[in-house]
KEDREN-748609 format. One record per atom (N, C-alpha, C): residue number from 1; x negated, y negated, z; atom name. Coordinates in steps of 0.05 Angstrom, whole numbers. Example, Ala and Ser with C-alpha at 12.3 -4.5 7.8 and 13.67 -1.06 7.14 Angstrom:
<pts>
[pt 1; [-264; 114; 156]; N] [pt 1; [-246; 90; 156]; CA] [pt 1; [-264; 66; 156]; C] [pt 2; [-257; 45; 142]; N] [pt 2; [-273; 21; 143]; CA] [pt 2; [-258; -1; 157]; C] 
</pts>
This chain:
<pts>
[pt 1; [-3057; -1613; 2584]; N] [pt 1; [-3036; -1594; 2577]; CA] [pt 1; [-3046; -1575; 2555]; C] [pt 2; [-3038; -1551; 2558]; N] [pt 2; [-3046; -1532; 2538]; CA] [pt 2; [-3028; -1534; 2514]; C] [pt 3; [-3037; -1521; 2492]; N] [pt 3; [-3023; -1523; 2467]; CA] [pt 3; [-2995; -1510; 2470]; C] [pt 4; [-2993; -1488; 2485]; N] [pt 4; [-2967; -1475; 2488]; CA] [pt 4; [-2947; -1492; 2504]; C] [pt 5; [-2958; -1507; 2524]; N] [pt 5; [-2940; -1524; 2539]; CA] [pt 5; [-2931; -1548; 2523]; C] [pt 6; [-2949; -1558; 2506]; N] [pt 6; [-2941; -1580; 2488]; CA] [pt 6; [-2919; -1571; 2470]; C] [pt 7; [-2922; -1548; 2459]; N] [pt 7; [-2901; -1537; 2441]; CA] [pt 7; [-2875; -1534; 2456]; C] [pt 8; [-2875; -1525; 2481]; N] [pt 8; [-2851; -1521; 2496]; CA] [pt 8; [-2838; -1548; 2502]; C] [pt 9; [-2854; -1568; 2509]; N] [pt 9; [-2843; -1595; 2514]; CA] [pt 9; [-2831; -1606; 2489]; C] [pt 10; [-2844; -1603; 2466]; N] [pt 10; [-2833; -1613; 2441]; CA] [pt 10; [-2807; -1599; 2433]; C] [pt 11; [-2806; -1573; 2438]; N] [pt 11; [-2782; -1557; 2433]; CA] [pt 11; [-2759; -1567; 2451]; C] [pt 12; [-2765; -1573; 2476]; N] [pt 12; [-2745; -1583; 2495]; CA] [pt 12; [-2735; -1610; 2486]; C] [pt 13; [-2753; -1628; 2477]; N] [pt 13; [-2745; -1654; 2467]; CA] [pt 13; [-2728; -1651; 2442]; C] [pt 14; [-2735; -1635; 2424]; N] [pt 14; [-2719; -1631; 2399]; CA] [pt 14; [-2692; -1620; 2406]; C] [pt 15; [-2690; -1601; 2424]; N] [pt 15; [-2664; -1590; 2432]; CA] [pt 15; [-2647; -1612; 2445]; C] [pt 16; [-2659; -1628; 2463]; N] [pt 16; [-2644; -1649; 2476]; CA] [pt 16; [-2633; -1669; 2456]; C] [pt 17; [-2650; -1678; 2437]; N] [pt 17; [-2641; -1697; 2417]; CA] [pt 17; [-2620; -1685; 2399]; C] [pt 18; [-2622; -1660; 2392]; N] [pt 18; [-2602; -1647; 2375]; CA] [pt 18; [-2575; -1646; 2389]; C] [pt 19; [-2575; -1640; 2415]; N] [pt 19; [-2550; -1638; 2430]; CA] [pt 19; [-2537; -1665; 2436]; C] [pt 20; [-2553; -1686; 2439]; N] [pt 20; [-2542; -1712; 2447]; CA] [pt 20; [-2546; -1734; 2427]; C] [pt 21; [-2549; -1726; 2402]; N] [pt 21; [-2555; -1746; 2380]; CA] [pt 21; [-2534; -1768; 2379]; C] [pt 22; [-2508; -1761; 2377]; N] [pt 22; [-2488; -1782; 2374]; CA] [pt 22; [-2487; -1801; 2398]; C] [pt 23; [-2490; -1790; 2422]; N] [pt 23; [-2491; -1807; 2446]; CA] [pt 23; [-2515; -1825; 2446]; C] [pt 24; [-2537; -1815; 2437]; N] [pt 24; [-2562; -1831; 2437]; CA] [pt 24; [-2559; -1854; 2417]; C] [pt 25; [-2546; -1848; 2394]; N] [pt 25; [-2543; -1869; 2374]; CA] [pt 25; [-2524; -1890; 2384]; C] [pt 26; [-2502; -1882; 2398]; N] [pt 26; [-2483; -1901; 2410]; CA] [pt 26; [-2497; -1919; 2431]; C] [pt 27; [-2514; -1906; 2448]; N] [pt 27; [-2528; -1921; 2468]; CA] [pt 27; [-2547; -1942; 2455]; C] [pt 28; [-2561; -1933; 2435]; N] [pt 28; [-2580; -1950; 2421]; CA] [pt 28; [-2566; -1974; 2408]; C] [pt 29; [-2543; -1968; 2395]; N] [pt 29; [-2528; -1989; 2381]; CA] [pt 29; [-2517; -2009; 2401]; C] [pt 30; [-2507; -2000; 2424]; N] [pt 30; [-2497; -2018; 2445]; CA] [pt 30; [-2520; -2036; 2454]; C] [pt 31; [-2543; -2025; 2459]; N] [pt 31; [-2566; -2041; 2468]; CA] [pt 31; [-2574; -2062; 2447]; C] [pt 32; [-2575; -2054; 2422]; N] [pt 32; [-2583; -2073; 2400]; CA] [pt 32; [-2562; -2095; 2398]; C] [pt 33; [-2537; -2089; 2398]; N] [pt 33; [-2516; -2109; 2396]; CA] [pt 33; [-2516; -2128; 2420]; C] [pt 34; [-2519; -2116; 2444]; N] [pt 34; [-2520; -2133; 2468]; CA] [pt 34; [-2543; -2153; 2467]; C] [pt 35; [-2566; -2144; 2461]; N] [pt 35; [-2590; -2161; 2460]; CA] [pt 35; [-2587; -2182; 2438]; C] [pt 36; [-2576; -2174; 2415]; N] [pt 36; [-2572; -2193; 2393]; CA] [pt 36; [-2552; -2215; 2401]; C] [pt 37; [-2530; -2208; 2413]; N] [pt 37; [-2510; -2228; 2421]; CA] [pt 37; [-2521; -2246; 2442]; C] [pt 38; [-2534; -2236; 2462]; N] [pt 38; [-2545; -2253; 2483]; CA] [pt 38; [-2567; -2271; 2472]; C] [pt 39; [-2584; -2261; 2454]; N] [pt 39; [-2605; -2277; 2442]; CA] [pt 39; [-2593; -2300; 2426]; C] [pt 40; [-2574; -2294; 2409]; N] [pt 40; [-2561; -2315; 2392]; CA] [pt 40; [-2547; -2335; 2410]; C] [pt 41; [-2533; -2326; 2430]; N] [pt 41; [-2519; -2344; 2449]; CA] [pt 41; [-2538; -2363; 2462]; C] [pt 42; [-2561; -2353; 2472]; N] [pt 42; [-2580; -2370; 2486]; CA] [pt 42; [-2597; -2387; 2467]; C] [pt 43; [-2599; -2378; 2442]; N] [pt 43; [-2612; -2396; 2422]; CA] [pt 43; [-2595; -2420; 2416]; C] [pt 44; [-2569; -2416; 2415]; N] [pt 44; [-2550; -2438; 2410]; CA] [pt 44; [-2547; -2456; 2434]; C] [pt 45; [-2544; -2444; 2458]; N] [pt 45; [-2538; -2460; 2482]; CA] [pt 45; [-2563; -2471; 2496]; C] [pt 46; [-2586; -2460; 2490]; N] [pt 46; [-2611; -2469; 2503]; CA] [pt 46; [-2609; -2467; 2533]; C] [pt 47; [-2599; -2444; 2543]; N] [pt 47; [-2596; -2440; 2572]; CA] [pt 47; [-2622; -2435; 2585]; C] [pt 48; [-2622; -2435; 2612]; N] [pt 48; [-2647; -2430; 2626]; CA] [pt 48; [-2656; -2401; 2623]; C] [pt 49; [-2682; -2397; 2627]; N] [pt 49; [-2694; -2370; 2623]; CA] [pt 49; [-2682; -2350; 2643]; C] [pt 50; [-2678; -2359; 2668]; N] [pt 50; [-2668; -2341; 2688]; CA] [pt 50; [-2640; -2331; 2681]; C] [pt 51; [-2624; -2348; 2668]; N] [pt 51; [-2597; -2340; 2660]; CA] [pt 51; [-2598; -2321; 2636]; C] [pt 52; [-2617; -2325; 2619]; N] [pt 52; [-2622; -2307; 2596]; CA] [pt 52; [-2629; -2279; 2606]; C] [pt 53; [-2647; -2278; 2625]; N] [pt 53; [-2656; -2252; 2636]; CA] [pt 53; [-2633; -2239; 2651]; C] [pt 54; [-2618; -2254; 2666]; N] [pt 54; [-2595; -2244; 2680]; CA] [pt 54; [-2574; -2233; 2661]; C] [pt 55; [-2570; -2247; 2639]; N] [pt 55; [-2551; -2237; 2619]; CA] [pt 55; [-2560; -2211; 2606]; C] [pt 56; [-2586; -2210; 2600]; N] [pt 56; [-2596; -2185; 2589]; CA] [pt 56; [-2593; -2162; 2609]; C] [pt 57; [-2599; -2167; 2635]; N] [pt 57; [-2595; -2146; 2655]; CA] [pt 57; [-2566; -2139; 2659]; C] [pt 58; [-2548; -2159; 2654]; N] [pt 58; [-2519; -2153; 2656]; CA] [pt 58; [-2510; -2133; 2635]; C] [pt 59; [-2526; -2128; 2615]; N] [pt 59; [-2520; -2108; 2595]; CA] [pt 59; [-2518; -2080; 2607]; C] [pt 60; [-2533; -2075; 2629]; N] [pt 60; [-2532; -2049; 2642]; CA] [pt 60; [-2504; -2045; 2654]; C] [pt 61; [-2494; -2066; 2668]; N] [pt 61; [-2468; -2064; 2680]; CA] [pt 61; [-2447; -2062; 2657]; C] [pt 62; [-2450; -2078; 2636]; N] [pt 62; [-2431; -2078; 2614]; CA] [pt 62; [-2431; -2050; 2601]; C] [pt 63; [-2454; -2038; 2598]; N] [pt 63; [-2456; -2012; 2585]; CA] [pt 63; [-2440; -1991; 2601]; C] [pt 64; [-2444; -1990; 2627]; N] [pt 64; [-2430; -1970; 2643]; CA] [pt 64; [-2400; -1976; 2644]; C] [pt 65; [-2393; -2002; 2646]; N] [pt 65; [-2365; -2009; 2646]; CA] [pt 65; [-2351; -2002; 2620]; C] [pt 66; [-2364; -2008; 2598]; N] [pt 66; [-2353; -2002; 2571]; CA] [pt 66; [-2349; -1972; 2567]; C] [pt 67; [-2369; -1956; 2573]; N] [pt 67; [-2367; -1928; 2568]; CA] [pt 67; [-2349; -1914; 2588]; C] [pt 68; [-2347; -1924; 2613]; N] [pt 68; [-2329; -1913; 2632]; CA] [pt 68; [-2300; -1918; 2624]; C] [pt 69; [-2295; -1943; 2614]; N] [pt 69; [-2267; -1949; 2605]; CA] [pt 69; [-2261; -1933; 2580]; C] [pt 70; [-2280; -1928; 2563]; N] [pt 70; [-2276; -1912; 2540]; CA] [pt 70; [-2268; -1883; 2547]; C] [pt 71; [-2281; -1872; 2567]; N] [pt 71; [-2274; -1845; 2577]; CA] [pt 71; [-2246; -1845; 2589]; C] [pt 72; [-2239; -1865; 2604]; N] [pt 72; [-2212; -1866; 2615]; CA] [pt 72; [-2191; -1868; 2593]; C] [pt 73; [-2197; -1884; 2573]; N] [pt 73; [-2178; -1886; 2550]; CA] [pt 73; [-2175; -1860; 2535]; C] [pt 74; [-2197; -1845; 2532]; N] [pt 74; [-2195; -1819; 2519]; CA] [pt 74; [-2179; -1799; 2535]; C] [pt 75; [-2182; -1800; 2562]; N] [pt 75; [-2167; -1782; 2579]; CA] [pt 75; [-2137; -1787; 2579]; C] [pt 76; [-2129; -1813; 2577]; N] [pt 76; [-2101; -1819; 2579]; CA] [pt 76; [-2086; -1817; 2553]; C] [pt 77; [-2101; -1815; 2531]; N] [pt 77; [-2087; -1813; 2505]; CA] [pt 77; [-2085; -1784; 2496]; C] 
</pts>
């Protein structure tokens, strides 16, 4: 990549982060809380590894469900 293209890519990334900062922070916090809760739960329960991984993957479904319901709640109020 040339220096001008690198500058353009960096400018695009900066613009994207600036426009979506609050959403990115919410996404990050949801991921951190989900992983922390699942990790603590499986540390206490000593569940099987496959269930731990399935629970972590279930965070994707939970993420979309949570934010979809949040959008619906915003629209109805």
